[in-house]
A tleap script that builds the chain and sets N, CA, C and O, in Angstrom:
source leaprc.protein.ff14SB
mol = sequence {
  NMET VAL ARG LEU THR ALA LYS TYR ASP VAL
  ASN LEU LYS ASN GLY GLU PHE LEU ILE ASN
  ARG SER GLN ARG GLU ASP LEU SER PHE THR
  THR ARG ILE GLU ASP PHE ASP VAL GLU LEU
  HIE LEU ASP HIE ASP PRO THR SER ARG TRP
  THR SER VAL GLU GLY GLU GLY ALA TYR TRP
  PRO ILE SER LYS ILE ARG ILE VAL VAL GLY
  ARG ASP GLU ASP SER ALA PRO PRO MET PRO
  ARG ILE VAL ASP GLY ARG ARG ARG SER PHE
  GLN GLY LEU LYS PRO TRP PHE LEU ALA ILE
  SER CYS CGLY
}
set mol.1.N position { 0.849 -1.172 0.000 }
set mol.1.CA position { 0.000 0.000 0.000 }
set mol.1.C position { 0.900 1.242 0.000 }
set mol.1.O position { 1.904 1.284 0.710 }
set mol.2.N position { 0.539 2.238 -0.790 }
set mol.2.CA position { 1.311 3.471 -0.931 }
set mol.2.C position { 0.494 4.628 -0.372 }
set mol.2.O position { -0.711 4.711 -0.611 }
set mol.3.N position { 1.134 5.508 0.362 }
set mol.3.CA position { 0.470 6.688 0.926 }
set mol.3.C position { 0.783 7.889 0.036 }
set mol.3.O position { 1.942 8.285 -0.093 }
set mol.4.N position { -0.247 8.467 -0.576 }
set mol.4.CA position { -0.098 9.686 -1.369 }
set mol.4.C position { -0.469 10.872 -0.488 }
set mol.4.O position { -1.528 10.875 0.141 }
set mol.5.N position { 0.392 11.870 -0.441 }
set mol.5.CA position { 0.182 13.020 0.433 }
set mol.5.C position { 0.460 14.310 -0.315 }
set mol.5.O position { 1.428 14.411 -1.069 }
set mol.6.N position { -0.396 15.289 -0.101 }
set mol.6.CA position { -0.192 16.634 -0.651 }
set mol.6.C position { -0.159 17.610 0.518 }
set mol.6.O position { -0.985 17.529 1.427 }
set mol.7.N position { 0.809 18.540 0.490 }
set mol.7.CA position { 0.937 19.540 1.546 }
set mol.7.C position { 0.868 20.920 0.913 }
set mol.7.O position { 1.398 21.153 -0.173 }
set mol.8.N position { 0.201 21.832 1.617 }
set mol.8.CA position { 0.093 23.205 1.128 }
set mol.8.C position { 0.193 24.152 2.313 }
set mol.8.O position { -0.526 23.998 3.300 }
set mol.9.N position { 1.087 25.131 2.215 }
set mol.9.CA position { 1.266 26.122 3.270 }
set mol.9.C position { 0.673 27.456 2.840 }
set mol.9.O position { 0.863 27.896 1.706 }
set mol.10.N position { -0.042 28.090 3.752 }
set mol.10.CA position { -0.575 29.438 3.544 }
set mol.10.C position { 0.131 30.328 4.563 }
set mol.10.O position { -0.112 30.213 5.764 }
set mol.11.N position { 1.003 31.213 4.085 }
set mol.11.CA position { 1.712 32.131 4.975 }
set mol.11.C position { 0.874 33.391 5.164 }
set mol.11.O position { 0.342 33.957 4.209 }
set mol.12.N position { 0.771 33.811 6.418 }
set mol.12.CA position { -0.059 34.961 6.770 }
set mol.12.C position { 0.801 36.073 7.347 }
set mol.12.O position { 1.831 35.817 7.970 }
set mol.13.N position { 0.374 37.297 7.135 }
set mol.13.CA position { 1.042 38.444 7.752 }
set mol.13.C position { 0.721 38.448 9.239 }
set mol.13.O position { -0.338 37.974 9.651 }
set mol.14.N position { 1.624 38.978 10.036 }
set mol.14.CA position { 1.420 39.040 11.484 }
set mol.14.C position { 0.149 39.824 11.802 }
set mol.14.O position { 0.002 40.972 11.383 }
set mol.15.N position { -0.756 39.211 12.534 }
set mol.15.CA position { -1.994 39.867 12.921 }
set mol.15.C position { -3.131 39.706 11.932 }
set mol.15.O position { -4.234 40.198 12.171 }
set mol.16.N position { -2.876 39.016 10.810 }
set mol.16.CA position { -3.926 38.831 9.812 }
set mol.16.C position { -4.991 37.836 10.284 }
set mol.16.O position { -6.156 37.926 9.896 }
set mol.17.N position { -4.573 36.887 11.127 }
set mol.17.CA position { -5.490 35.863 11.637 }
set mol.17.C position { -5.145 35.620 13.099 }
set mol.17.O position { -4.043 35.166 13.407 }
set mol.18.N position { -6.066 35.915 13.998 }
set mol.18.CA position { -5.835 35.757 15.432 }
set mol.18.C position { -6.713 34.644 15.975 }
set mol.18.O position { -7.824 34.420 15.495 }
set mol.19.N position { -6.199 33.949 16.986 }
set mol.19.CA position { -6.975 32.885 17.602 }
set mol.19.C position { -6.903 33.044 19.122 }
set mol.19.O position { -5.841 33.321 19.679 }
set mol.20.N position { -8.034 32.865 19.773 }
set mol.20.CA position { -8.117 33.007 21.223 }
set mol.20.C position { -8.043 31.618 21.844 }
set mol.20.O position { -9.067 30.985 22.099 }
set mol.21.N position { -6.835 31.157 22.080 }
set mol.21.CA position { -6.603 29.830 22.648 }
set mol.21.C position { -5.458 29.910 23.639 }
set mol.21.O position { -4.690 30.872 23.633 }
set mol.22.N position { -5.345 28.918 24.477 }
set mol.22.CA position { -4.210 28.814 25.378 }
set mol.22.C position { -2.944 28.583 24.558 }
set mol.22.O position { -2.982 27.906 23.531 }
set mol.23.N position { -1.834 29.141 25.007 }
set mol.23.CA position { -0.575 28.979 24.291 }
set mol.23.C position { -0.167 27.513 24.218 }
set mol.23.O position { 0.470 27.093 23.251 }
set mol.24.N position { -0.527 26.739 25.226 }
set mol.24.CA position { -0.128 25.333 25.280 }
set mol.24.C position { -1.079 24.427 24.515 }
set mol.24.O position { -0.779 23.247 24.332 }
set mol.25.N position { -2.196 24.934 24.072 }
set mol.25.CA position { -3.178 24.111 23.382 }
set mol.25.C position { -2.698 23.740 21.982 }
set mol.25.O position { -2.152 24.574 21.258 }
set mol.26.N position { -2.909 22.484 21.613 }
set mol.26.CA position { -2.522 22.008 20.282 }
set mol.26.C position { -3.422 22.655 19.239 }
set mol.26.O position { -4.646 22.648 19.371 }
set mol.27.N position { -2.816 23.205 18.218 }
set mol.27.CA position { -3.573 23.863 17.160 }
set mol.27.C position { -3.550 23.033 15.885 }
set mol.27.O position { -3.373 23.564 14.788 }
set mol.28.N position { -3.728 21.729 16.039 }
set mol.28.CA position { -3.809 20.806 14.907 }
set mol.28.C position { -5.171 20.119 14.939 }
set mol.28.O position { -5.652 19.698 15.991 }
set mol.29.N position { -5.765 20.019 13.778 }
set mol.29.CA position { -7.101 19.443 13.679 }
set mol.29.C position { -7.104 18.415 12.552 }
set mol.29.O position { -6.482 18.631 11.512 }
set mol.30.N position { -7.798 17.305 12.754 }
set mol.30.CA position { -7.865 16.260 11.735 }
set mol.30.C position { -9.316 15.869 11.500 }
set mol.30.O position { -10.160 15.955 12.392 }
set mol.31.N position { -9.579 15.439 10.279 }
set mol.31.CA position { -10.888 14.910 9.927 }
set mol.31.C position { -10.706 13.975 8.739 }
set mol.31.O position { -9.615 13.868 8.180 }
set mol.32.N position { -11.760 13.319 8.369 }
set mol.32.CA position { -11.748 12.427 7.195 }
set mol.32.C position { -12.867 12.875 6.269 }
set mol.32.O position { -14.009 13.047 6.697 }
set mol.33.N position { -12.535 13.062 5.003 }
set mol.33.CA position { -13.511 13.412 3.973 }
set mol.33.C position { -13.440 12.321 2.911 }
set mol.33.O position { -12.470 12.233 2.158 }
set mol.34.N position { -14.469 11.502 2.863 }
set mol.34.CA position { -14.519 10.315 2.008 }
set mol.34.C position { -13.271 9.477 2.256 }
set mol.34.O position { -13.073 9.023 3.383 }
set mol.35.N position { -12.415 9.250 1.253 }
set mol.35.CA position { -11.223 8.411 1.421 }
set mol.35.C position { -9.993 9.199 1.853 }
set mol.35.O position { -8.904 8.633 1.953 }
set mol.36.N position { -10.147 10.491 2.108 }
set mol.36.CA position { -8.998 11.351 2.373 }
set mol.36.C position { -8.888 11.703 3.857 }
set mol.36.O position { -9.886 12.026 4.502 }
set mol.37.N position { -7.675 11.637 4.388 }
set mol.37.CA position { -7.369 12.137 5.719 }
set mol.37.C position { -6.919 13.582 5.554 }
set mol.37.O position { -6.013 13.864 4.770 }
set mol.38.N position { -7.543 14.495 6.285 }
set mol.38.CA position { -7.248 15.921 6.156 }
set mol.38.C position { -6.738 16.430 7.499 }
set mol.38.O position { -7.362 16.208 8.536 }
set mol.39.N position { -5.591 17.119 7.469 }
set mol.39.CA position { -5.017 17.716 8.669 }
set mol.39.C position { -4.875 19.216 8.442 }
set mol.39.O position { -4.540 19.662 7.345 }
set mol.40.N position { -5.132 19.977 9.485 }
set mol.40.CA position { -4.985 21.425 9.449 }
set mol.40.C position { -4.131 21.809 10.653 }
set mol.40.O position { -4.491 21.531 11.797 }
set mol.41.N position { -3.001 22.449 10.383 }
set mol.41.CA position { -2.081 22.854 11.440 }
set mol.41.C position { -1.971 24.379 11.435 }
set mol.41.O position { -1.692 24.982 10.399 }
set mol.42.N position { -2.189 24.994 12.589 }
set mol.42.CA position { -2.071 26.442 12.737 }
set mol.42.C position { -0.791 26.727 13.519 }
set mol.42.O position { -0.646 26.295 14.663 }
set mol.43.N position { 0.134 27.454 12.898 }
set mol.43.CA position { 1.393 27.807 13.554 }
set mol.43.C position { 1.314 29.227 14.074 }
set mol.43.O position { 0.928 30.144 13.349 }
set mol.44.N position { 1.682 29.407 15.342 }
set mol.44.CA position { 1.689 30.750 15.917 }
set mol.44.C position { 3.061 31.058 16.499 }
set mol.44.O position { 3.841 30.156 16.802 }
set mol.45.N position { 3.335 32.323 16.648 }
set mol.45.CA position { 4.585 32.788 17.234 }
set mol.45.C position { 4.370 32.921 18.740 }
set mol.45.O position { 3.644 33.818 19.170 }
set mol.46.N position { 4.978 32.060 19.554 }
set mol.46.CA position { 4.740 32.107 20.995 }
set mol.46.C position { 5.287 33.368 21.665 }
set mol.46.O position { 4.936 33.659 22.808 }
set mol.47.N position { 6.142 34.118 20.966 }
set mol.47.CA position { 6.694 35.344 21.553 }
set mol.47.C position { 5.820 36.553 21.268 }
set mol.47.O position { 6.069 37.632 21.806 }
set mol.48.N position { 4.808 36.396 20.437 }
set mol.48.CA position { 3.942 37.518 20.075 }
set mol.48.C position { 2.510 37.192 20.474 }
set mol.48.O position { 2.019 36.097 20.200 }
set mol.49.N position { 1.846 38.137 21.116 }
set mol.49.CA position { 0.444 37.934 21.442 }
set mol.49.C position { -0.238 39.292 21.569 }
set mol.49.O position { 0.406 40.309 21.824 }
set mol.50.N position { -1.540 39.282 21.388 }
set mol.50.CA position { -2.350 40.475 21.524 }
set mol.50.C position { -3.278 40.242 22.711 }
set mol.50.O position { -3.821 39.147 22.863 }
set mol.51.N position { -3.462 41.225 23.528 }
set mol.51.CA position { -4.338 41.099 24.678 }
set mol.51.C position { -5.604 41.908 24.434 }
set mol.51.O position { -5.557 43.048 23.974 }
set mol.52.N position { -6.725 41.294 24.751 }
set mol.52.CA position { -8.018 41.936 24.559 }
set mol.52.C position { -8.235 43.030 25.599 }
set mol.52.O position { -7.892 42.858 26.769 }
set mol.53.N position { -8.797 44.140 25.176 }
set mol.53.CA position { -9.123 45.239 26.092 }
set mol.53.C position { -10.202 44.800 27.068 }
set mol.53.O position { -10.216 45.235 28.219 }
set mol.54.N position { -11.114 43.934 26.609 }
set mol.54.CA position { -12.212 43.474 27.453 }
set mol.54.C position { -11.788 42.386 28.437 }
set mol.54.O position { -12.623 41.887 29.192 }
set mol.55.N position { -10.525 42.014 28.444 }
set mol.55.CA position { -10.038 41.000 29.369 }
set mol.55.C position { -10.424 39.588 28.991 }
set mol.55.O position { -10.532 38.729 29.866 }
set mol.56.N position { -10.635 39.323 27.722 }
set mol.56.CA position { -11.043 37.986 27.264 }
set mol.56.C position { -9.851 37.053 27.082 }
set mol.56.O position { -10.018 35.933 26.599 }
set mol.57.N position { -8.674 37.484 27.453 }
set mol.57.CA position { -7.502 36.633 27.325 }
set mol.57.C position { -6.607 37.072 26.186 }
set mol.57.O position { -6.772 38.146 25.606 }
set mol.58.N position { -5.657 36.209 25.887 }
set mol.58.CA position { -4.663 36.521 24.860 }
set mol.58.C position { -5.099 35.990 23.499 }
set mol.58.O position { -5.701 34.922 23.389 }
set mol.59.N position { -4.783 36.757 22.479 }
set mol.59.CA position { -5.008 36.349 21.095 }
set mol.59.C position { -3.653 36.130 20.455 }
set mol.59.O position { -2.789 37.005 20.495 }
set mol.60.N position { -3.470 34.959 19.866 }
set mol.60.CA position { -2.194 34.609 19.262 }
set mol.60.C position { -2.287 34.782 17.749 }
set mol.60.O position { -3.191 34.233 17.119 }
set mol.61.N position { -1.363 35.538 17.159 }
set mol.61.CA position { -1.370 35.674 15.696 }
set mol.61.C position { -0.887 34.383 15.040 }
set mol.61.O position { 0.151 33.834 15.411 }
set mol.62.N position { -1.641 33.915 14.075 }
set mol.62.CA position { -1.272 32.711 13.316 }
set mol.62.C position { -0.413 33.156 12.127 }
set mol.62.O position { -0.827 34.001 11.333 }
set mol.63.N position { 0.779 32.582 12.016 }
set mol.63.CA position { 1.698 32.981 10.947 }
set mol.63.C position { 1.615 32.064 9.729 }
set mol.63.O position { 1.952 32.467 8.616 }
set mol.64.N position { 1.161 30.820 9.950 }
set mol.64.CA position { 1.092 29.883 8.824 }
set mol.64.C position { 0.001 28.862 9.073 }
set mol.64.O position { -0.197 28.408 10.201 }
set mol.65.N position { -0.700 28.505 8.018 }
set mol.65.CA position { -1.667 27.405 8.045 }
set mol.65.C position { -1.133 26.328 7.105 }
set mol.65.O position { -0.877 26.599 5.932 }
set mol.66.N position { -0.966 25.124 7.610 }
set mol.66.CA position { -0.509 24.004 6.774 }
set mol.66.C position { -1.671 23.041 6.610 }
set mol.66.O position { -2.279 22.607 7.589 }
set mol.67.N position { -1.973 22.712 5.362 }
set mol.67.CA position { -3.028 21.759 5.031 }
set mol.67.C position { -2.351 20.516 4.464 }
set mol.67.O position { -1.553 20.604 3.531 }
set mol.68.N position { -2.674 19.369 5.032 }
set mol.68.CA position { -2.105 18.100 4.577 }
set mol.68.C position { -3.269 17.171 4.241 }
set mol.68.O position { -4.141 16.927 5.075 }
set mol.69.N position { -3.272 16.663 3.023 }
set mol.69.CA position { -4.314 15.743 2.575 }
set mol.69.C position { -3.628 14.471 2.099 }
set mol.69.O position { -2.677 14.531 1.319 }
set mol.70.N position { -4.105 13.323 2.564 }
set mol.70.CA position { -3.482 12.076 2.167 }
set mol.70.C position { -4.489 10.947 2.071 }
set mol.70.O position { -5.579 11.001 2.641 }
set mol.71.N position { -4.094 9.939 1.343 }
set mol.71.CA position { -4.905 8.719 1.264 }
set mol.71.C position { -4.020 7.561 0.843 }
set mol.71.O position { -2.937 7.754 0.290 }
set mol.72.N position { -4.495 6.362 1.111 }
set mol.72.CA position { -3.767 5.153 0.752 }
set mol.72.C position { -4.195 4.695 -0.632 }
set mol.72.O position { -5.376 4.735 -0.979 }
set mol.73.N position { -3.215 4.260 -1.418 }
set mol.73.CA position { -3.452 3.721 -2.759 }
set mol.73.C position { -2.888 2.311 -2.805 }
set mol.73.O position { -1.935 1.988 -2.096 }
set mol.74.N position { -3.487 1.474 -3.645 }
set mol.74.CA position { -2.980 0.116 -3.813 }
set mol.74.C position { -1.617 0.095 -4.497 }
set mol.74.O position { -0.798 -0.787 -4.241 }
set mol.75.N position { -1.383 1.080 -5.375 }
set mol.75.CA position { -0.101 1.152 -6.079 }
set mol.75.C position { 0.268 2.614 -6.287 }
set mol.75.O position { -0.593 3.494 -6.259 }
set mol.76.N position { 1.536 2.860 -6.493 }
set mol.76.CA position { 2.014 4.222 -6.730 }
set mol.76.C position { 1.670 4.641 -8.160 }
set mol.76.O position { 1.652 3.802 -9.060 }
set mol.77.N position { 1.397 5.926 -8.377 }
set mol.77.CA position { 1.152 6.374 -9.746 }
set mol.77.C position { 2.425 6.230 -10.567 }
set mol.77.O position { 3.528 6.343 -10.032 }
set mol.78.N position { 2.275 5.981 -11.860 }
set mol.78.CA position { 3.476 5.864 -12.695 }
set mol.78.C position { 4.196 7.203 -12.792 }
set mol.78.O position { 3.581 8.263 -12.679 }
set mol.79.N position { 5.496 7.138 -13.001 }
set mol.79.CA position { 6.280 8.356 -13.175 }
set mol.79.C position { 5.952 8.970 -14.546 }
set mol.79.O position { 5.677 8.238 -15.496 }
set mol.80.N position { 5.980 10.293 -14.656 }
set mol.80.CA position { 5.742 10.914 -15.963 }
set mol.80.C position { 6.840 10.504 -16.944 }
set mol.80.O position { 8.001 10.340 -16.570 }
set mol.81.N position { 6.443 10.343 -18.205 }
set mol.81.CA position { 7.415 9.998 -19.244 }
set mol.81.C position { 8.209 11.241 -19.629 }
set mol.81.O position { 7.686 12.355 -19.601 }
set mol.82.N position { 9.469 11.044 -19.988 }
set mol.82.CA position { 10.299 12.142 -20.489 }
set mol.82.C position { 10.182 12.142 -22.016 }
set mol.82.O position { 10.450 11.133 -22.669 }
set mol.83.N position { 9.780 13.284 -22.573 }
set mol.83.CA position { 9.654 13.419 -24.029 }
set mol.83.C position { 10.554 14.555 -24.494 }
set mol.83.O position { 10.834 15.487 -23.740 }
set mol.84.N position { 10.993 14.470 -25.710 }
set mol.84.CA position { 11.891 15.466 -26.302 }
set mol.84.C position { 13.135 15.688 -25.443 }
set mol.84.O position { 13.685 16.789 -25.415 }
set mol.85.N position { 13.569 14.658 -24.753 }
set mol.85.CA position { 14.795 14.733 -23.993 }
set mol.85.C position { 14.710 15.394 -22.622 }
set mol.85.O position { 15.589 15.179 -21.788 }
set mol.86.N position { 13.663 16.202 -22.364 }
set mol.86.CA position { 13.624 16.860 -21.058 }
set mol.86.C position { 12.226 17.193 -20.541 }
set mol.86.O position { 12.054 17.371 -19.335 }
set mol.87.N position { 11.225 17.282 -21.417 }
set mol.87.CA position { 9.870 17.605 -20.957 }
set mol.87.C position { 9.212 16.367 -20.371 }
set mol.87.O position { 9.462 15.243 -20.806 }
set mol.88.N position { 8.366 16.597 -19.374 }
set mol.88.CA position { 7.636 15.488 -18.764 }
set mol.88.C position { 6.224 15.437 -19.334 }
set mol.88.O position { 5.552 16.462 -19.443 }
set mol.89.N position { 5.783 14.242 -19.695 }
set mol.89.CA position { 4.428 14.034 -20.194 }
set mol.89.C position { 3.604 13.373 -19.087 }
set mol.89.O position { 3.968 12.321 -18.563 }
set mol.90.N position { 2.485 14.018 -18.746 }
set mol.90.CA position { 1.619 13.485 -17.698 }
set mol.90.C position { 0.461 12.672 -18.268 }
set mol.90.O position { -0.457 12.306 -17.535 }
set mol.91.N position { 0.497 12.387 -19.564 }
set mol.91.CA position { -0.532 11.533 -20.144 }
set mol.91.C position { -0.437 10.170 -19.483 }
set mol.91.O position { 0.659 9.665 -19.242 }
set mol.92.N position { -1.550 9.594 -19.199 }
set mol.92.CA position { -1.586 8.311 -18.496 }
set mol.92.C position { -1.754 8.480 -16.993 }
set mol.92.O position { -2.046 7.510 -16.293 }
set mol.93.N position { -1.575 9.701 -16.485 }
set mol.93.CA position { -1.753 9.962 -15.054 }
set mol.93.C position { -3.126 10.550 -14.753 }
set mol.93.O position { -3.431 10.872 -13.604 }
set mol.94.N position { -3.954 10.689 -15.788 }
set mol.94.CA position { -5.276 11.302 -15.614 }
set mol.94.C position { -6.103 10.638 -14.508 }
set mol.94.O position { -6.746 11.357 -13.743 }
set mol.95.N position { -6.120 9.318 -14.384 }
set mol.95.CA position { -6.917 8.712 -13.302 }
set mol.95.C position { -6.518 9.185 -11.905 }
set mol.95.O position { -7.377 9.325 -11.034 }
set mol.96.N position { -5.216 9.435 -11.681 }
set mol.96.CA position { -4.771 9.897 -10.362 }
set mol.96.C position { -5.188 11.349 -10.137 }
set mol.96.O position { -5.632 11.702 -9.044 }
set mol.97.N position { -5.048 12.192 -11.163 }
set mol.97.CA position { -5.438 13.595 -11.007 }
set mol.97.C position { -6.950 13.711 -10.812 }
set mol.97.O position { -7.394 14.498 -9.977 }
set mol.98.N position { -7.740 12.960 -11.548 }
set mol.98.CA position { -9.195 13.013 -11.409 }
set mol.98.C position { -9.621 12.505 -10.042 }
set mol.98.O position { -10.518 13.075 -9.420 }
set mol.99.N position { -8.992 11.444 -9.570 }
set mol.99.CA position { -9.359 10.886 -8.272 }
set mol.99.C position { -9.053 11.881 -7.163 }
set mol.99.O position { -9.800 11.971 -6.189 }
set mol.100.N position { -7.971 12.624 -7.299 }
set mol.100.CA position { -7.580 13.564 -6.258 }
set mol.100.C position { -8.430 14.838 -6.335 }
set mol.100.O position { -8.864 15.347 -5.301 }
set mol.101.N position { -8.673 15.353 -7.532 }
set mol.101.CA position { -9.365 16.634 -7.636 }
set mol.101.C position { -10.890 16.516 -7.562 }
set mol.101.O position { -11.559 17.446 -7.110 }
set mol.102.N position { -11.437 15.397 -7.996 }
set mol.102.CA position { -12.899 15.284 -8.043 }
set mol.102.C position { -13.460 14.329 -6.991 }
set mol.102.O position { -14.672 14.277 -6.782 }
set mol.103.N position { -12.598 13.589 -6.342 }
set mol.103.CA position { -13.100 12.651 -5.336 }
set mol.103.C position { -13.702 11.523 -6.031 }
set mol.103.O position { -14.198 10.596 -5.390 }
savepdb mol mol.pdb
quit
């Protein structure tokens, strides 16, 4: 069995996204959507925080959101063919792209 995984990082400006959580609380969340395992990781700077005027606690600026999507396959997708000496041809990989993008 082969594990196919895609990772995507969203970098945020400081203060663009704030979260009201304990500094020690894990900011990783997982779920399953059909055959896919989905993980969401929120990275914050522990040295930077905003305090609410109303006394609601500390708000931590999130600097990066990492999205990880994976699933198990019976076999690995074939490698792209090299054509014209250096270009890669993705013909024949359509079933993998359709399965990933359309579910």
